[in-house]
CHARMM-style PDB file with segment names, atoms N, HN, CA, C and O in Angstrom:
ATOM      1  N   MET     1     -52.049 204.592-108.267  1.00  0.00      PROA
ATOM      2  CA  MET     1     -52.406 203.418-109.030  1.00  0.00      PROA
ATOM      3  C   MET     1     -53.820 203.027-108.638  1.00  0.00      PROA
ATOM      4  O   MET     1     -54.177 203.051-107.460  1.00  0.00      PROA
ATOM      5  N   ARG     2     -54.606 202.673-109.612  1.00  0.00      PROA
ATOM      6  HN  ARG     2     -54.316 202.654-110.569  1.00  0.00      PROA
ATOM      7  CA  ARG     2     -55.995 202.310-109.355  1.00  0.00      PROA
ATOM      8  C   ARG     2     -56.316 201.031-110.091  1.00  0.00      PROA
ATOM      9  O   ARG     2     -55.981 200.880-111.266  1.00  0.00      PROA
ATOM     10  N   LEU     3     -56.959 200.119-109.408  1.00  0.00      PROA
ATOM     11  HN  LEU     3     -57.231 200.242-108.454  1.00  0.00      PROA
ATOM     12  CA  LEU     3     -57.384 198.862-109.995  1.00  0.00      PROA
ATOM     13  C   LEU     3     -58.894 198.878-110.195  1.00  0.00      PROA
ATOM     14  O   LEU     3     -59.598 199.712-109.623  1.00  0.00      PROA
ATOM     15  N   GLY     4     -59.381 197.956-111.006  1.00  0.00      PROA
ATOM     16  HN  GLY     4     -58.810 197.280-111.470  1.00  0.00      PROA
ATOM     17  CA  GLY     4     -60.821 197.857-111.241  1.00  0.00      PROA
ATOM     18  C   GLY     4     -61.182 198.377-112.617  1.00  0.00      PROA
ATOM     19  O   GLY     4     -60.313 198.569-113.468  1.00  0.00      PROA
ATOM     20  N   GLY     5     -62.472 198.605-112.830  1.00  0.00      PROA
ATOM     21  HN  GLY     5     -63.177 198.449-112.138  1.00  0.00      PROA
ATOM     22  CA  GLY     5     -62.954 199.081-114.116  1.00  0.00      PROA
ATOM     23  C   GLY     5     -63.464 197.931-114.955  1.00  0.00      PROA
ATOM     24  O   GLY     5     -63.871 196.895-114.430  1.00  0.00      PROA
ATOM     25  N   TRP     6     -63.438 198.123-116.272  1.00  0.00      PROA
ATOM     26  HN  TRP     6     -63.107 198.965-116.698  1.00  0.00      PROA
ATOM     27  CA  TRP     6     -63.958 197.109-117.188  1.00  0.00      PROA
ATOM     28  C   TRP     6     -62.955 195.983-117.397  1.00  0.00      PROA
ATOM     29  O   TRP     6     -61.779 196.235-117.661  1.00  0.00      PROA
ATOM     30  N   ASN     7     -63.417 194.744-117.280  1.00  0.00      PROA
ATOM     31  HN  ASN     7     -64.372 194.540-117.065  1.00  0.00      PROA
ATOM     32  CA  ASN     7     -62.607 193.548-117.496  1.00  0.00      PROA
ATOM     33  C   ASN     7     -63.465 192.478-118.151  1.00  0.00      PROA
ATOM     34  O   ASN     7     -64.687 192.603-118.228  1.00  0.00      PROA
ATOM     35  N   LEU     8     -62.808 191.425-118.623  1.00  0.00      PROA
ATOM     36  HN  LEU     8     -61.815 191.324-118.560  1.00  0.00      PROA
ATOM     37  CA  LEU     8     -63.527 190.277-119.170  1.00  0.00      PROA
ATOM     38  C   LEU     8     -63.460 189.127-118.178  1.00  0.00      PROA
ATOM     39  O   LEU     8     -62.377 188.754-117.726  1.00  0.00      PROA
ATOM     40  N   TYR     9     -64.611 188.568-117.841  1.00  0.00      PROA
ATOM     41  HN  TYR     9     -65.490 188.872-118.208  1.00  0.00      PROA
ATOM     42  CA  TYR     9     -64.713 187.403-116.981  1.00  0.00      PROA
ATOM     43  C   TYR     9     -65.550 186.360-117.696  1.00  0.00      PROA
ATOM     44  O   TYR     9     -66.731 186.574-117.967  1.00  0.00      PROA
ATOM     45  N   HSD    10     -64.924 185.223-118.002  1.00  0.00      PROA
ATOM     46  HN  HSD    10     -63.964 185.050-117.782  1.00  0.00      PROA
ATOM     47  CA  HSD    10     -65.593 184.130-118.722  1.00  0.00      PROA
ATOM     48  C   HSD    10     -66.194 184.628-120.039  1.00  0.00      PROA
ATOM     49  O   HSD    10     -67.288 184.228-120.438  1.00  0.00      PROA
ATOM     50  N   GLY    11     -65.438 185.519-120.703  1.00  0.00      PROA
ATOM     51  HN  GLY    11     -64.549 185.843-120.379  1.00  0.00      PROA
ATOM     52  CA  GLY    11     -65.864 186.016-122.008  1.00  0.00      PROA
ATOM     53  C   GLY    11     -66.919 187.098-121.965  1.00  0.00      PROA
ATOM     54  O   GLY    11     -67.372 187.551-123.016  1.00  0.00      PROA
ATOM     55  N   ARG    12     -67.321 187.523-120.793  1.00  0.00      PROA
ATOM     56  HN  ARG    12     -66.953 187.155-119.939  1.00  0.00      PROA
ATOM     57  CA  ARG    12     -68.336 188.570-120.683  1.00  0.00      PROA
ATOM     58  C   ARG    12     -67.709 189.816-120.068  1.00  0.00      PROA
ATOM     59  O   ARG    12     -66.931 189.739-119.118  1.00  0.00      PROA
ATOM     60  N   ARG    13     -68.064 190.950-120.627  1.00  0.00      PROA
ATOM     61  HN  ARG    13     -68.696 191.013-121.399  1.00  0.00      PROA
ATOM     62  CA  ARG    13     -67.553 192.221-120.133  1.00  0.00      PROA
ATOM     63  C   ARG    13     -68.257 192.572-118.821  1.00  0.00      PROA
ATOM     64  O   ARG    13     -69.480 192.484-118.711  1.00  0.00      PROA
ATOM     65  N   SER    14     -67.446 192.978-117.820  1.00  0.00      PROA
ATOM     66  HN  SER    14     -66.453 193.049-117.910  1.00  0.00      PROA
ATOM     67  CA  SER    14     -67.996 193.254-116.498  1.00  0.00      PROA
ATOM     68  C   SER    14     -67.269 194.448-115.882  1.00  0.00      PROA
ATOM     69  O   SER    14     -66.050 194.565-116.003  1.00  0.00      PROA
ATOM     70  N   PHE    15     -68.010 195.322-115.230  1.00  0.00      PROA
ATOM     71  HN  PHE    15     -69.001 195.226-115.132  1.00  0.00      PROA
ATOM     72  CA  PHE    15     -67.417 196.471-114.553  1.00  0.00      PROA
ATOM     73  C   PHE    15     -67.273 196.151-113.076  1.00  0.00      PROA
ATOM     74  O   PHE    15     -68.226 195.701-112.439  1.00  0.00      PROA
ATOM     75  N   ARG    16     -66.081 196.381-112.526  1.00  0.00      PROA
ATOM     76  HN  ARG    16     -65.307 196.747-113.044  1.00  0.00      PROA
ATOM     77  CA  ARG    16     -65.810 196.209-111.103  1.00  0.00      PROA
ATOM     78  C   ARG    16     -65.474 197.571-110.514  1.00  0.00      PROA
ATOM     79  O   ARG    16     -64.844 198.391-111.182  1.00  0.00      PROA
ATOM     80  N   PRO    17     -65.880 197.826-109.280  1.00  0.00      PROA
ATOM     81  CA  PRO    17     -65.586 199.132-108.671  1.00  0.00      PROA
ATOM     82  C   PRO    17     -64.082 199.411-108.641  1.00  0.00      PROA
ATOM     83  O   PRO    17     -63.263 198.498-108.535  1.00  0.00      PROA
ATOM     84  N   TYR    18     -63.753 200.665-108.735  1.00  0.00      PROA
ATOM     85  HN  TYR    18     -64.418 201.406-108.821  1.00  0.00      PROA
ATOM     86  CA  TYR    18     -62.349 201.068-108.677  1.00  0.00      PROA
ATOM     87  C   TYR    18     -61.826 200.945-107.255  1.00  0.00      PROA
ATOM     88  O   TYR    18     -62.542 201.224-106.294  1.00  0.00      PROA
ATOM     89  N   LEU    19     -60.572 200.525-107.129  1.00  0.00      PROA
ATOM     90  HN  LEU    19     -59.990 200.299-107.910  1.00  0.00      PROA
ATOM     91  CA  LEU    19     -59.879 200.421-105.852  1.00  0.00      PROA
ATOM     92  C   LEU    19     -58.645 201.305-105.907  1.00  0.00      PROA
ATOM     93  O   LEU    19     -57.845 201.195-106.835  1.00  0.00      PROA
ATOM     94  N   GLY    20     -58.485 202.167-104.936  1.00  0.00      PROA
ATOM     95  HN  GLY    20     -59.135 202.256-104.182  1.00  0.00      PROA
ATOM     96  CA  GLY    20     -57.295 203.005-104.863  1.00  0.00      PROA
ATOM     97  C   GLY    20     -57.438 204.296-105.654  1.00  0.00      PROA
ATOM     98  O   GLY    20     -58.329 204.434-106.492  1.00  0.00      PROA
ATOM     99  N   PRO    21     -56.547 205.237-105.374  1.00  0.00      PROA
ATOM    100  CA  PRO    21     -56.584 206.523-106.078  1.00  0.00      PROA
ATOM    101  C   PRO    21     -56.004 206.405-107.486  1.00  0.00      PROA
ATOM    102  O   PRO    21     -55.206 205.513-107.774  1.00  0.00      PROA
ATOM    103  N   ASP    22     -56.413 207.308-108.338  1.00  0.00      PROA
ATOM    104  HN  ASP    22     -57.060 208.033-108.105  1.00  0.00      PROA
ATOM    105  CA  ASP    22     -55.889 207.358-109.702  1.00  0.00      PROA
ATOM    106  C   ASP    22     -54.771 208.401-109.736  1.00  0.00      PROA
ATOM    107  O   ASP    22     -54.868 209.406-110.440  1.00  0.00      PROA
ATOM    108  N   ALA    23     -53.697 208.148-108.959  1.00  0.00      PROA
ATOM    109  HN  ALA    23     -53.618 207.331-108.387  1.00  0.00      PROA
ATOM    110  CA  ALA    23     -52.630 209.130-108.782  1.00  0.00      PROA
ATOM    111  C   ALA    23     -51.707 209.220-109.993  1.00  0.00      PROA
ATOM    112  O   ALA    23     -51.222 210.301-110.328  1.00  0.00      PROA
ATOM    113  N   ARG    24     -51.462 208.073-110.656  1.00  0.00      PROA
ATOM    114  HN  ARG    24     -51.856 207.195-110.384  1.00  0.00      PROA
ATOM    115  CA  ARG    24     -50.567 208.072-111.815  1.00  0.00      PROA
ATOM    116  C   ARG    24     -50.893 206.860-112.668  1.00  0.00      PROA
ATOM    117  O   ARG    24     -51.497 205.908-112.174  1.00  0.00      PROA
ATOM    118  N   PRO    25     -50.509 206.872-113.936  1.00  0.00      PROA
ATOM    119  CA  PRO    25     -50.754 205.703-114.788  1.00  0.00      PROA
ATOM    120  C   PRO    25     -49.824 204.543-114.420  1.00  0.00      PROA
ATOM    121  O   PRO    25     -48.728 204.762-113.904  1.00  0.00      PROA
ATOM    122  N   LEU    26     -50.254 203.341-114.681  1.00  0.00      PROA
ATOM    123  HN  LEU    26     -51.144 203.164-115.101  1.00  0.00      PROA
ATOM    124  CA  LEU    26     -49.426 202.170-114.434  1.00  0.00      PROA
ATOM    125  C   LEU    26     -48.238 202.155-115.381  1.00  0.00      PROA
ATOM    126  O   LEU    26     -48.342 202.594-116.526  1.00  0.00      PROA
ATOM    127  N   GLU    27     -47.103 201.645-114.895  1.00  0.00      PROA
ATOM    128  HN  GLU    27     -47.019 201.288-113.965  1.00  0.00      PROA
ATOM    129  CA  GLU    27     -45.880 201.560-115.694  1.00  0.00      PROA
ATOM    130  C   GLU    27     -45.358 200.134-115.644  1.00  0.00      PROA
ATOM    131  O   GLU    27     -45.673 199.404-114.704  1.00  0.00      PROA
ATOM    132  N   PRO    28     -44.566 199.715-116.631  1.00  0.00      PROA
ATOM    133  CA  PRO    28     -44.029 198.350-116.621  1.00  0.00      PROA
ATOM    134  C   PRO    28     -43.243 198.019-115.356  1.00  0.00      PROA
ATOM    135  O   PRO    28     -43.267 196.868-114.918  1.00  0.00      PROA
ATOM    136  N   GLU    29     -42.546 198.984-114.750  1.00  0.00      PROA
ATOM    137  HN  GLU    29     -42.526 199.918-115.105  1.00  0.00      PROA
ATOM    138  CA  GLU    29     -41.771 198.742-113.535  1.00  0.00      PROA
ATOM    139  C   GLU    29     -42.671 198.389-112.349  1.00  0.00      PROA
ATOM    140  O   GLU    29     -42.192 197.833-111.360  1.00  0.00      PROA
ATOM    141  N   ASP    30     -43.958 198.702-112.432  1.00  0.00      PROA
ATOM    142  HN  ASP    30     -44.346 199.154-113.235  1.00  0.00      PROA
ATOM    143  CA  ASP    30     -44.881 198.379-111.345  1.00  0.00      PROA
ATOM    144  C   ASP    30     -45.022 196.869-111.148  1.00  0.00      PROA
ATOM    145  O   ASP    30     -45.299 196.424-110.034  1.00  0.00      PROA
ATOM    146  N   ILE    31     -44.838 196.080-112.194  1.00  0.00      PROA
ATOM    147  HN  ILE    31     -44.612 196.442-113.098  1.00  0.00      PROA
ATOM    148  CA  ILE    31     -45.001 194.626-112.091  1.00  0.00      PROA
ATOM    149  C   ILE    31     -43.916 194.011-111.214  1.00  0.00      PROA
ATOM    150  O   ILE    31     -44.262 193.341-110.241  1.00  0.00      PROA
ATOM    151  N   PRO    32     -42.614 194.196-111.496  1.00  0.00      PROA
ATOM    152  CA  PRO    32     -41.611 193.607-110.598  1.00  0.00      PROA
ATOM    153  C   PRO    32     -41.663 194.196-109.184  1.00  0.00      PROA
ATOM    154  O   PRO    32     -41.375 193.499-108.211  1.00  0.00      PROA
ATOM    155  N   ARG    33     -42.024 195.460-109.070  1.00  0.00      PROA
ATOM    156  HN  ARG    33     -42.259 196.027-109.860  1.00  0.00      PROA
ATOM    157  CA  ARG    33     -42.156 196.084-107.746  1.00  0.00      PROA
ATOM    158  C   ARG    33     -43.257 195.381-106.947  1.00  0.00      PROA
ATOM    159  O   ARG    33     -43.096 195.125-105.754  1.00  0.00      PROA
ATOM    160  N   THR    34     -44.357 195.077-107.598  1.00  0.00      PROA
ATOM    161  HN  THR    34     -44.488 195.285-108.567  1.00  0.00      PROA
ATOM    162  CA  THR    34     -45.462 194.387-106.941  1.00  0.00      PROA
ATOM    163  C   THR    34     -45.072 192.958-106.572  1.00  0.00      PROA
ATOM    164  O   THR    34     -45.424 192.474-105.496  1.00  0.00      PROA
ATOM    165  N   VAL    35     -44.350 192.285-107.460  1.00  0.00      PROA
ATOM    166  HN  VAL    35     -44.064 192.678-108.334  1.00  0.00      PROA
ATOM    167  CA  VAL    35     -43.906 190.914-107.173  1.00  0.00      PROA
ATOM    168  C   VAL    35     -42.980 190.905-105.956  1.00  0.00      PROA
ATOM    169  O   VAL    35     -43.097 190.030-105.099  1.00  0.00      PROA
ATOM    170  N   ARG    36     -42.065 191.868-105.874  1.00  0.00      PROA
ATOM    171  HN  ARG    36     -41.970 192.579-106.571  1.00  0.00      PROA
ATOM    172  CA  ARG    36     -41.172 191.955-104.711  1.00  0.00      PROA
ATOM    173  C   ARG    36     -41.966 192.205-103.434  1.00  0.00      PROA
ATOM    174  O   ARG    36     -41.685 191.596-102.402  1.00  0.00      PROA
ATOM    175  N   LEU    37     -42.938 193.078-103.493  1.00  0.00      PROA
ATOM    176  HN  LEU    37     -43.166 193.573-104.331  1.00  0.00      PROA
ATOM    177  CA  LEU    37     -43.768 193.367-102.325  1.00  0.00      PROA
ATOM    178  C   LEU    37     -44.539 192.118-101.881  1.00  0.00      PROA
ATOM    179  O   LEU    37     -44.626 191.830-100.688  1.00  0.00      PROA
ATOM    180  N   MET    38     -45.092 191.388-102.838  1.00  0.00      PROA
ATOM    181  HN  MET    38     -45.022 191.622-103.807  1.00  0.00      PROA
ATOM    182  CA  MET    38     -45.824 190.158-102.502  1.00  0.00      PROA
ATOM    183  C   MET    38     -44.892 189.115-101.898  1.00  0.00      PROA
ATOM    184  O   MET    38     -45.271 188.439-100.942  1.00  0.00      PROA
ATOM    185  N   ALA    39     -43.676 188.970-102.438  1.00  0.00      PROA
ATOM    186  HN  ALA    39     -43.369 189.520-103.215  1.00  0.00      PROA
ATOM    187  CA  ALA    39     -42.720 187.998-101.917  1.00  0.00      PROA
ATOM    188  C   ALA    39     -42.306 188.381-100.495  1.00  0.00      PROA
ATOM    189  O   ALA    39     -42.233 187.517 -99.622  1.00  0.00      PROA
ATOM    190  N   TRP    40     -42.035 189.656-100.255  1.00  0.00      PROA
ATOM    191  HN  TRP    40     -42.094 190.359-100.965  1.00  0.00      PROA
ATOM    192  CA  TRP    40     -41.650 190.117 -98.928  1.00  0.00      PROA
ATOM    193  C   TRP    40     -42.785 189.870 -97.934  1.00  0.00      PROA
ATOM    194  O   TRP    40     -42.553 189.386 -96.827  1.00  0.00      PROA
ATOM    195  N   THR    41     -44.013 190.207 -98.336  1.00  0.00      PROA
ATOM    196  HN  THR    41     -44.201 190.601 -99.236  1.00  0.00      PROA
ATOM    197  CA  THR    41     -45.168 190.018 -97.464  1.00  0.00      PROA
ATOM    198  C   THR    41     -45.379 188.542 -97.151  1.00  0.00      PROA
ATOM    199  O   THR    41     -45.690 188.189 -96.013  1.00  0.00      PROA
ATOM    200  N   THR    42     -45.213 187.675 -98.153  1.00  0.00      PROA
ATOM    201  HN  THR    42     -44.961 187.962 -99.078  1.00  0.00      PROA
ATOM    202  CA  THR    42     -45.352 186.235 -97.939  1.00  0.00      PROA
ATOM    203  C   THR    42     -44.300 185.735 -96.952  1.00  0.00      PROA
ATOM    204  O   THR    42     -44.611 184.943 -96.063  1.00  0.00      PROA
ATOM    205  N   GLY    43     -43.065 186.191 -97.101  1.00  0.00      PROA
ATOM    206  HN  GLY    43     -42.812 186.835 -97.823  1.00  0.00      PROA
ATOM    207  CA  GLY    43     -41.999 185.801 -96.189  1.00  0.00      PROA
ATOM    208  C   GLY    43     -42.270 186.260 -94.762  1.00  0.00      PROA
ATOM    209  O   GLY    43     -42.075 185.502 -93.812  1.00  0.00      PROA
ATOM    210  N   GLU    44     -42.716 187.490 -94.617  1.00  0.00      PROA
ATOM    211  HN  GLU    44     -42.874 188.106 -95.389  1.00  0.00      PROA
ATOM    212  CA  GLU    44     -43.044 188.006 -93.292  1.00  0.00      PROA
ATOM    213  C   GLU    44     -44.183 187.208 -92.661  1.00  0.00      PROA
ATOM    214  O   GLU    44     -44.147 186.914 -91.466  1.00  0.00      PROA
ATOM    215  N   MET    45     -45.175 186.863 -93.444  1.00  0.00      PROA
ATOM    216  HN  MET    45     -45.204 187.101 -94.415  1.00  0.00      PROA
ATOM    217  CA  MET    45     -46.298 186.078 -92.915  1.00  0.00      PROA
ATOM    218  C   MET    45     -45.832 184.694 -92.500  1.00  0.00      PROA
ATOM    219  O   MET    45     -46.284 184.173 -91.480  1.00  0.00      PROA
ATOM    220  N   ALA    46     -44.935 184.090 -93.270  1.00  0.00      PROA
ATOM    221  HN  ALA    46     -44.568 184.513 -94.098  1.00  0.00      PROA
ATOM    222  CA  ALA    46     -44.402 182.767 -92.923  1.00  0.00      PROA
ATOM    223  C   ALA    46     -43.657 182.838 -91.593  1.00  0.00      PROA
ATOM    224  O   ALA    46     -43.794 181.945 -90.757  1.00  0.00      PROA
ATOM    225  N   VAL    47     -42.876 183.886 -91.396  1.00  0.00      PROA
ATOM    226  HN  VAL    47     -42.765 184.611 -92.075  1.00  0.00      PROA
ATOM    227  CA  VAL    47     -42.152 184.053 -90.129  1.00  0.00      PROA
ATOM    228  C   VAL    47     -43.137 184.196 -88.976  1.00  0.00      PROA
ATOM    229  O   VAL    47     -42.956 183.580 -87.926  1.00  0.00      PROA
ATOM    230  N   LEU    48     -44.169 184.997 -89.160  1.00  0.00      PROA
ATOM    231  HN  LEU    48     -44.316 185.497 -90.013  1.00  0.00      PROA
ATOM    232  CA  LEU    48     -45.167 185.183 -88.101  1.00  0.00      PROA
ATOM    233  C   LEU    48     -45.881 183.876 -87.766  1.00  0.00      PROA
ATOM    234  O   LEU    48     -46.137 183.586 -86.597  1.00  0.00      PROA
ATOM    235  N   ILE    49     -46.198 183.096 -88.785  1.00  0.00      PROA
ATOM    236  HN  ILE    49     -45.990 183.332 -89.734  1.00  0.00      PROA
ATOM    237  CA  ILE    49     -46.864 181.807 -88.552  1.00  0.00      PROA
ATOM    238  C   ILE    49     -45.936 180.871 -87.789  1.00  0.00      PROA
ATOM    239  O   ILE    49     -46.365 180.210 -86.844  1.00  0.00      PROA
ATOM    240  N   LEU    50     -44.668 180.809 -88.192  1.00  0.00      PROA
ATOM    241  HN  LEU    50     -44.320 181.346 -88.960  1.00  0.00      PROA
ATOM    242  CA  LEU    50     -43.711 179.952 -87.491  1.00  0.00      PROA
ATOM    243  C   LEU    50     -43.528 180.396 -86.044  1.00  0.00      PROA
ATOM    244  O   LEU    50     -43.430 179.555 -85.150  1.00  0.00      PROA
ATOM    245  N   LEU    51     -43.481 181.689 -85.804  1.00  0.00      PROA
ATOM    246  HN  LEU    51     -43.560 182.372 -86.530  1.00  0.00      PROA
ATOM    247  CA  LEU    51     -43.373 182.184 -84.436  1.00  0.00      PROA
ATOM    248  C   LEU    51     -44.612 181.828 -83.622  1.00  0.00      PROA
ATOM    249  O   LEU    51     -44.503 181.425 -82.464  1.00  0.00      PROA
ATOM    250  N   ALA    52     -45.777 181.974 -84.220  1.00  0.00      PROA
ATOM    251  HN  ALA    52     -45.865 182.301 -85.161  1.00  0.00      PROA
ATOM    252  CA  ALA    52     -47.022 181.639 -83.521  1.00  0.00      PROA
ATOM    253  C   ALA    52     -47.075 180.154 -83.200  1.00  0.00      PROA
ATOM    254  O   ALA    52     -47.490 179.757 -82.112  1.00  0.00      PROA
ATOM    255  N   GLU    53     -46.650 179.339 -84.157  1.00  0.00      PROA
ATOM    256  HN  GLU    53     -46.313 179.661 -85.041  1.00  0.00      PROA
ATOM    257  CA  GLU    53     -46.614 177.889 -83.921  1.00  0.00      PROA
ATOM    258  C   GLU    53     -45.624 177.552 -82.813  1.00  0.00      PROA
ATOM    259  O   GLU    53     -45.903 176.697 -81.972  1.00  0.00      PROA
ATOM    260  N   GLY    54     -44.484 178.208 -82.804  1.00  0.00      PROA
ATOM    261  HN  GLY    54     -44.257 178.903 -83.487  1.00  0.00      PROA
ATOM    262  CA  GLY    54     -43.484 177.984 -81.773  1.00  0.00      PROA
ATOM    263  C   GLY    54     -43.983 178.395 -80.399  1.00  0.00      PROA
ATOM    264  O   GLY    54     -43.736 177.710 -79.407  1.00  0.00      PROA
ATOM    265  N   MET    55     -44.687 179.520 -80.349  1.00  0.00      PROA
ATOM    266  HN  MET    55     -44.888 180.077 -81.155  1.00  0.00      PROA
ATOM    267  CA  MET    55     -45.233 179.988 -79.075  1.00  0.00      PROA
ATOM    268  C   MET    55     -46.330 179.046 -78.579  1.00  0.00      PROA
ATOM    269  O   MET    55     -46.484 178.859 -77.372  1.00  0.00      PROA
ATOM    270  N   ALA    56     -47.086 178.456 -79.493  1.00  0.00      PROA
ATOM    271  HN  ALA    56     -46.961 178.607 -80.474  1.00  0.00      PROA
ATOM    272  CA  ALA    56     -48.145 177.534 -79.098  1.00  0.00      PROA
ATOM    273  C   ALA    56     -47.540 176.280 -78.483  1.00  0.00      PROA
ATOM    274  O   ALA    56     -48.167 175.653 -77.628  1.00  0.00      PROA
ATOM    275  N   GLY    57     -46.340 175.902 -78.896  1.00  0.00      PROA
ATOM    276  HN  GLY    57     -45.831 176.411 -79.590  1.00  0.00      PROA
ATOM    277  CA  GLY    57     -45.677 174.719 -78.366  1.00  0.00      PROA
ATOM    278  C   GLY    57     -45.151 174.932 -76.958  1.00  0.00      PROA
ATOM    279  O   GLY    57     -44.824 173.963 -76.273  1.00  0.00      PROA
ATOM    280  N   TRP    58     -45.061 176.179 -76.508  1.00  0.00      PROA
ATOM    281  HN  TRP    58     -45.326 176.966 -77.064  1.00  0.00      PROA
ATOM    282  CA  TRP    58     -44.538 176.481 -75.169  1.00  0.00      PROA
ATOM    283  C   TRP    58     -45.570 176.285 -74.069  1.00  0.00      PROA
ATOM    284  O   TRP    58     -45.231 176.331 -72.887  1.00  0.00      PROA
ATOM    285  N   ARG    59     -46.809 176.070 -74.441  1.00  0.00      PROA
ATOM    286  HN  ARG    59     -47.084 176.033 -75.402  1.00  0.00      PROA
ATOM    287  CA  ARG    59     -47.878 175.916 -73.430  1.00  0.00      PROA
ATOM    288  C   ARG    59     -47.764 174.638 -72.687  1.00  0.00      PROA
ATOM    289  OT1 ARG    59     -48.581 174.360 -71.809  1.00  0.00      PROA
TER     290      ARG     59
END
C-alpha cells in the first residue's frame, strides 16, 4: 500500500511524495482494517500513558 501522490488541498492540485511500497492496490477492506489498527494503537498508548502516570506517582 502506498500513500501520497496527487491530491487537492484548498481547491488546488498538489503532489505529495509517496510513502510506502506500491505492493498492491488499495481495497475497500483496507479501511476497516486501518480503523481497527488505529483503535488498537490508541488503546495501547492510553495504557502506556496511564502506567507512566502511575509510576510518576510512586516517587
